[in-house]
Steps between C-alpha positions, in 0.01 A plus 500: 500500500874549541554876505804611295566788741438598859204710611421818311617411150328635187420298188414590142358247252505577127265280300267442794209426265642158408462184707849503647521878538168507682616217727816695585302814581247304705778330697659833583162646598442207736844534660490701827867586447418686177423868554387581145420322174477681169344325201558591133331329206327587177167499684621699800751731334335715237698490177754247628628292207836324459483556124462875554830610658371852566242355740756351739688801637190690619381195697835475676487869578149469642621232742800692627320664792385157627854363522773418547409136441693215655376253238379553144355205312460517122246230415445606140549275198309308236511173310219583260505850352219631283368147464830350385670240720860375510649382171567127505704499180749729331277549195243668728741772611420849374655840574166635621444222752859514623476876547180466703649225717809709571286808563289329766756266656831688477482863383199597709641340818837668437324837490309412817830428673647824366215715632409313819841408645548855638196432722680217684608555859870532572654209683337155483248501214371270228401547137337173394396427141304200381711320242475143368710185498473498119708820509799290606731439204671217689171326582359508146471137393174495304517808277191683377332805654746725317372845591412416860831322567708772337314787668536338843869433439538867405310597814740294713800674345341840563442410866855375543645811338281734705596318820869559433436873449253562781693304761790744464280747688315248717684171557206376710260513203385160378377481141326169441371317193224275635364180345154457658438140397210403277211698644128479430440826315361647182858531372588132542165322457531444123841334545476289815335194342524210744766667714485321834652765724287809442521752782236737627623862474501540879707182540754619243524844660542355850795301371654797322464726804672240717780484244532879484517523877786249510714642217817673607652792318742395227682659211263492202148366470345180632312257270296263716177303499212510748668229708830684526693289248752691292443500124791520257503813287 
């Protein structure tokens, strides 16, 4: 793999129980340049739940002694929540479903960033969050998927806003919204249909790590895909 940092860096993966999160953690664990990998997921972090804000802070605190981390990857997110998938039409939108989508895909990740960003190393460091191309307002040409699109667009704004604030203290911090491609996973399987370019999780992660390693520091957040192409906000 292409290591995002030189020898001795530390990595933390939040959401390591999912296909992409696990592939990120496994890639770091296989990298001889990586000195330490910390995994957090619902299965590995007792009581960890994005919809329970009180569960997030204690997990960040428990990781503090293992840091500082040079790269933190937030691989959380969901398309189907409590058995309900993306709404294809406006008449399927409900306040309950929208609230759950925002809780998992925007509010929870914002709280993760709030509590975990203090664990980042000073100097060159990366906070990478899985986003989605459908979160691009500019790129929306087909409509549908109301809650998922809107929650990912909100997530992107939160990342951009946080980048502006946090880079005042550390201009070398890169905050990145990552589009992983269409990956074979439990999250995407119900929606891939006859998609011809499905990626294995390890293939997607290899691409994203290469992209992260090549990104230079800039004012504000990056929004890029697994091949390094910029995505319009």
